[in-house]
C-alpha positions, -999 to 999 in steps of 0.1 A, spaced: -402 -544 403 -413 -533 438 -436 -556 458 -470 -542 468 -466 -549 505 -498 -569 504 -505 -603 521 -480 -630 512 -487 -667 509 -462 -687 529 -465 -722 514 -437 -746 519 -413 -751 490 -392 -780 478 -360 -777 457 -368 -767 422 -405 -762 428 -423 -733 410 -440 -715 438 -456 -680 434 -427 -665 453 -402 -681 430 -421 -671 399 -424 -635 411 -387 -634 418 -380 -648 383 -403 -622 368 -383 -595 386 -351 -608 371 -365 -610 336 -379 -575 340 -345 -561 352 -329 -577 321 -354 -562 297 -371 -596 289 -406 -583 292 -424 -612 276 -407 -637 299 -414 -614 329 -451 -613 320 -453 -651 316 -437 -656 350 -461 -632 367 -492 -647 351 -481 -682 362 -477 -669 397 -512 -654 396 -527 -687 384 -515 -701 417 -525 -671 438 -548 -647 420 -551 -624 451 -513 -617 451 -513 -579 451 -475 -579 447 -477 -600 416 -505 -579 402 -486 -547 409 -456 -561 391 -476 -574 361 -492 -540 357 -458 -524 356 -447 -548 329 -478 -541 308 -471 -504 312 -435 -509 300 -449 -529 270 -471 -499 260 -504 -518 269 -521 -491 290 -556 -505 289 -545 -539 302 -522 -524 328 -550 -502 342 -573 -533 344 -546 -551 364 -540 -522 387 -577 -519 394 -579 -557 401 -551 -553 427 -569 -524 443 -601 -545 446 -581 -568 469 -560 -541 486 -575 -506 482 -547 -489 501 -517 -506 484 -494 -477 478 -472 -492 452 -502 -501 431 -516 -466 435 -483 -450 425 -479 -472 394 -515 -465 385 -509 -427 389 -478 -430 367 -498 -448 340 -526 -422 341 -499 -395 337 -486 -413 307 -521 -411 293 -524 -374 302 -554 -382 325 -542 -357 350 -572 -356 374 -574 -393 377 -536 -395 382 -538 -370 410 -566 -389 428 -545 -421 426 -514 -403 439 -533 -387 468 -547 -420 479 -511 -434 478 -499 -404 499 -523 -413 526 -506 -447 532 -475 -447 553 -445 -446 551 -437 -414 531 -426 -424 496 -408 -399 472 -424 -417 442 -458 -406 454 -449 -370 453 -432 -372 419 -463 -388 404 -485 -362 422 -463 -333 409 -466 -346 373 -503 -347 376 -504 -312 390 -483 -299 362 -508 -314 337 -535 -296 356 -515 -263 354 -513 -261 392 -477 -253 390 -470 -239 425 -485 -271 441 -465 -292 417 -432 -275 428 -442 -282 464 -447 -319 455 -414 -322 437 -396 -305 466 -411 -331 490 -400 -359 467 -364 -344 468 -366 -340 506 -373 -377 509 -347 -387 482 -322 -359 473 -309 -381 445 -342 -383 426 -331 -370 393 -366 -372 377 -381 -351 404 -354 -325 401 -359 -322 364 -397 -321 367 -394 -294 393 -371 -274 371 -396 -275 342 -424 -263 365 -402 -234 378 -394 -224 342 -431 -223 335 -435 -201 365 -408 -177 352 -383 -188 379 -356 -202 356 -327 -189 376 -340 -207 407 -342 -239 387 -306 -235 374 -294 -228 409 -310 -260 420 -291 -279 393 -259 -262 402 -263 -275 437 -271 -310 425 -241 -310 402 -219 -299 431 -230 -328 452 -231 -354 424 -205 -342 398 -203 -376 382 -240 -379 374 -245 -378 337 -283 -376 342 -279 -344 363 -258 -327 336 -281 -339 308 -312 -325 326 -294 -292 332 -288 -292 294 -325 -297 288 -333 -268 310 -308 -245 293 -322 -256 259 -357 -246 270 -342 -212 278 -325 -211 244 -291 -207 260 -276 -231 234 -239 -226 241 -244 -235 278 -268 -263 269 -242 -278 245 -215 -277 272 -239 -294 297 -247 -321 271 -210 -326 264 -203 -332 301 -233 -356 303 -220 -375 273 -186 -379 287 -201 -394 318 -229 -415 304 -231 -416 265 -260 -441 265 -286 -418 282 -318 -419 261 -319 -392 234 -287 -375 246 -267 -380 213 -294 -362 193 -299 -334 218 -262 -328 221 -258 -325 183 -289 -303 181 -276 -279 207 -242 -277 189 -260 -269 156 -281 -242 173 -249 -225 185 -231 -231 151 -204 -249 171 -191 -275 147 -162 -289 167 -162 -327 163 -193 -324 141 -186 -354 118 -178 -377 147 -210 -367 165 -231 -373 133 -215 -407 128 -221 -417 165 -257 -406 162 -262 -425 130 -246 -456 144 -269 -455 175 -300 -450 154 -290 -479 131 -287 -501 162 -322 -493 173 -312 -472 203 -333 -443 216 -306 -419 204 -326 -388 195 -361 -373 196 -372 -370 159 -372 -332 157 -335 -330 166 -325 -351 136 -345 -331 110 -315 -308 103 -288 -334 107 -270 -350 77 -287 -384 82 -306 -405 57 -344 -407 53 -341 -444 64 -323 -433 96 -350 -406 102 -377 -433 99 -359 -456 124 -353 -428 149 -390 -417 147 -403 -453 150 -382 -460 181 -393 -428 197 -430 -432 189 -430 -468 202 -414 -458 235 -432 -426 242 -468 -431 232 -491 -459 242 -518 -465 216 -555 -467 224 -581 -483 201 -593 -460 173 -629 -448 170 -650 -466 144 -662 -433 132 -696 -417 132 -721 -425 104 -715 -407 72 -729 -372 73 -737 -346 46 -703 -330 53 -669 -344 61 -658 -333 96 -622 -322 97 -604 -311 128 -570 -293 128 -549 -297 159 -521 -273 168 -503 -250 193 -497 -225 165 -530 -207 160 -515 -173 165 -487 -152 150 -467 -183 138 -452 -194 105 -477 -223 101 -507 -200 107 -493 -175 82 -491 -202 55 -526 -217 60 -548 -188 70 -563 -182 36 -565 -220 29 -588 -223 60 -609 -194 48 -614 -210 14 -625 -245 26 -658 -255 10 -683 -251 39 -710 -270 19 -688 -301 19 -666 -297 50 -671 -289 86 -639 -274 99 -630 -274 136 -599 -261 154 -584 -277 186 -559 -251 200 -535 -262 227 -511 -232 224 -511 -197 239 -544 -177 239 -531 -149 217 -551 -117 213 -534 -108 180 -549 -102 146 -538 -136 133 -556 -154 161 -588 -133 154 -585 -142 117 -582 -179 124 -610 -179 148 -632 -164 121 -620 -190 96 -631 -220 116 -667 -230 122 -657 -240 158 -626 -230 176 -619 -248 209 -592 -237 233 -581 -271 248 -548 -262 263 -560 -270 299 -573 -304 288 -553 -337 289 -547 -357 257 -573 -383 265 -600 -357 271 -592 -339 239 -593 -371 219 -626 -380 236 -640 -346 228 -630 -351 191 -647 -384 191 -679 -370 207 -679 -344 179 -678 -372 153 -646 -361 135 -639 -380 104 -604 -367 99 -580 -354 126 -551 -333 111 -519 -330 132 -501 -298 124 -473 -303 149 -459 -338 147 -430 -341 171 -421 -304 171 -420 -280 201 -453 -279 220 -467 -308 201 -493 -332 216 -489 -366 198 -507 -383 227 -540 -369 214 -536 -391 182 -522 -421 201 -555 -419 221 -575 -420 188 -591 -386 180 -606 -398 147 -608 -428 124 -585 -411 100 -554 -392 113 -532 -371 91 -498 -354 94 -497 -321 75 -475 -290 71 -459 -284 105 -436 -314 107 -414 -322 77 -406 -358 84 -422 -392 90 -438 -397 124 -428 -434 125 -461 -438 145 -487 -464 137 -514 -440 148 -508 -415 119 -524 -429 87 -514 -403 60 -486 -378 53 -495 -350 29 -467 -343 5 -459 -337 -32 -438 -356 -57 -407 -334 -53 -407 -341 -16 -414 -378 -18 -412 -398 -51 -430 -431 -56 -397 -449 -49 -394 -432 -15 -426 -445 0 -410 -472 21 -390 -445 39 -422 -433 55 -445 -451 80 -475 -433 67 -494 -437 34 -485 -408 12 -512 -384 0 -498 -365 -29 -509 -330 -39 -504 -322 -76 -481 -292 -69 -464 -280 -38 -475 -294 -4 -472 -259 11 -503 -236 11 -498 -198 8 -517 -167 18 -522 -141 -8 -537 -117 18 -504 -111 37 -503 -80 57 -481 -53 42 -455 -33 62 -466 1 74 -436 18 58 -410 11 31 -373 9 42 -340 13 25 -309 -8 26 -293 17 50 -320 10 75 -307 -25 77 -270 -18 77 -265 -27 40 -245 -7 16 -264 6 -15 -238 -8 -39 -232 -42 -22 -242 -75 -36 -263 -90 -8 -263 -127 -4 -289 -136 22 -300 -166 42 -329 -161 66 -330 -197 79 -325 -205 116 -289 -209 127 -294 -246 134 -298 -253 97 -263 -239 89 -236 -265 85 -198 -261 82 -200 -273 46 -226 -247 36 -209 -219 56 -176 -226 39 -192 -222 5 -207 -189 16 -173 -176 27 -158 -187 -5 -185 -167 -24 -177 -136 -3 -140 -140 -12 -149 -143 -49 -174 -114 -50 -155 -84 -37 -183 -61 -26 -206 -89 -14 -220 -92 21 -239 -121 38 -271 -111 55 -282 -136 82 -308 -140 109 -296 -133 144 -316 -158 164 -289 -168 188 -260 -145 200 -236 -174 205 -242 -187 170 -236 -152 156 -203 -150 175 -192 -184 163 -200 -174 127 -180 -143 130 -151 -162 144 -154 -187 115 -152 -158 90 -120 -145 107 -104 -180 105 -112 -181 68 -96 -147 62 -130 -129 57 -137 -96 74 -165 -104 99 -181 -71 92 -192 -86 59 -216 -107 79 -247 -86 86 -271 -99 112 -309 -91 109 -328 -90 142 -361 -107 145 -390 -86 132 -428 -90 128 -437 -109 96 -449 -79 76 -417 -60 84 -396 -90 76 -413 -96 42 -406 -59 33 -369 -59 42 -359 -92 25 -366 -76 -9 -334 -56 -4 -313 -88 -8 -300 -99 -42 -299 -137 -38 -311 -161 -11 -286 -188 -4 -303 -219 10 -290 -242 37 -283 -280 33 -292 -308 42 -323 -290 58 -335 -262 36 -358 -232 38 -395 -240 43 -419 -211 51 -388 -189 46 -386 -201 10 -422 -190 2 -416 -157 20 -385 -150 -2 -403 -158 -34 -434 -137 -24 -410 -108 -17 -394 -112 -52 -361 -125 -39 -345 -152 -61 -336 -184 -41 -309 -209 -48 -312 -244 -31 -295 -277 -32 -319 -307 -32 -314 -330 -2 -323 -366 4 -351 -361 30 -385 -343 30 -369 -315 50 -342 -311 24 -365 -308 -6 -391 -283 5 -374 -253 -12 -371 -274 -44 -408 -280 -42 -416 -244 -37 -393 -233 -66 -409 -259 -89 -444 -246 -81 -433 -210 -87 -420 -219 -121 -383 -217 -113 -371 -254 -110 -337 -245 -125 -328 -228 -92 -327 -262 -74 -294 -280 -80 -280 -314 -70 -245 -309 -57 -223 -285 -37 -202 -277 -67 -233 -268 -88 -246 -247 -59 -214 -227 -57 -211 -223 -94 -248 -212 -98 -244 -186 -70 -213 -172 -87 -230 -171 -120 -260 -153 -107 -239 -128 -87 -222 -119 -119 -253 -116 -141 -276 -88 -129 -297 -91 -161 -306 -127 -153 -314 -118 -117 -336 -90 -129 -354 -114 -152 -360 -139 -124 -374 -111 -102 -398 -103 -131 -409 -139 -132 -414 -139 -95 -436 -108 -98 -458 -126 -123 -458 -158 -102 -478 -141 -75 -508 -143 -98 -500 -170 -123 -481 -198 -105 -493 -229 -87 -474 -218 -55 -497 -189 -49 -530 -203 -64 -546 -209 -31 -581 -217 -44 -567 -245 -66 -546 -257 -37 -577 -260 -14 -596 -279 -41 -567 -304 -44 -564 -308 -6 -602 -313 -2 -600 -340 -29 -575 -359 -8 -597 -356 22 -626 -370 2 -606 -399 -10 -594 -408 25 -630 -406 37 -643 -428 8 -616 -453 15 -626 -456 51 -664 -458 44 -656 -487 20 -640 -506 49 -606 -504 33 -573 -496 51 -554 -464 43 -536 -465 9 -513 -442 -10 -532 -416 -28 -514 -405 -60 
């Protein structure tokens, strides 16, 4: 802990006496050793002897911040400033705390006050830069981070923050050059290599990101979240060297309670649901201070539901839920959107804006302001559609947007967060015996948890197999999942199927060139002609839905399976074969198949999966019959009965609301 530089009391000491100075020193030692409770006790004892000790108050506030007690920390910092309004260390710590809370304007004001007090301090400019990023004043933020680096060239946090700002400004190569220079001067800094990996991952240069993470891991394997990010980058690139050892290492670290991974990076890894819960809980506790929840507005004639997302545009989540939103009962529910993603001008954005009663673009607002806005609107239920995925804003819910907060659709895993009350699922995804593997109370829908849109846009023209590089007489196995869901175990089975079915090809998505190259090399090593792997470029949703009907059988991935992609395949009439996993993310396709009336296409083992694929490839009559059932499913199955789905979802909302009005805590809703 850094002293405030405020006035010191110079009382005489005797051997063994507990003076304020001795207590402050003891608190610093406890803090450095991670003994936060002992550090807090020592500082409070010091303050009982000298309540105007600004250095003690500054240190106590830092400890409270580390304990995720932001309201108390802010009160302590403000008390210190009442005694010493220009205490730079207090102002810096206060700015950092306000940045934690996404209160960017207040953080900037505190940092600017600190900057006015000599001597120059790099920590001031880092805090100031973070606040400016939050306010979308990126050029100014870059200037602040550069000043921090001028004062302290080894400030890794400032270098990483500046790189992120440069990427947002479209100056990625400048950011990478800066990291190259830093790595040249500090080649043994694991943090520098890890931060370079984060930057490359943002740019989706997964092969290079994996190499940077490998170097960071060699130097400093205990860096927070590195083990998970390293594995995720490898999976993105379909680079499975040392895969089992990396999974075992990640699992061991999670079991020990280490901050080994951000939750999203473990969704596709072969880990247990219990390990996913522990990973998420550690992350949520470290990353998101919790504020008191609103008591809730008095009951109104309609239940007020807010949906929060960055994906209210041409995105998979939007394509699933568009009709669901349009069918909400406006007599019983008031539906509001809080959009913190790009301001798209596309047709899906226009459709969603028309579906909501109120549509707020809140991307320029900080989390605290968004939560306050939701409270002012009197929301009864806040629905998080993002969880811990890319562009998510969990801090909104940590700040308390509504008395009931729900995780739904966009994040197929437990949040591990005490500020999320319910997780919407179904009984294929989460059985009654699995409830303890989730931090939330489970709200079960009667059929599939996934909504669907029966009003999907049709492609402008029909295509042929030849348009996609597919032979007319080939048997086309397909898997349109992202490359990061493919594991060596699954890919080995796919290659064995190609060897067993002479005129078969494997049709895959090309979402990463390094992954495609690694898959082709894997085919060569297995003795399979790499030309039998056909890669489909990304296309708009309507064009993609039209083309996938040219495949014969969708082969799902494991342990993380198809989600939106599964519904797309069945809507297009493409039979899908999946292997049930242990986790939520590994059972979505099984849920989708059950709701479509085809539960037999979900199997339980790798051997059953391979055998079923071979049997279907050799039985065109059965495949034709399945296609006919899928054609009927569009109008007769629970999967595509959107009105019934909306009714069931609204029933869950009503029961959550009734539970709260009765003064009862959240409970499982079977």
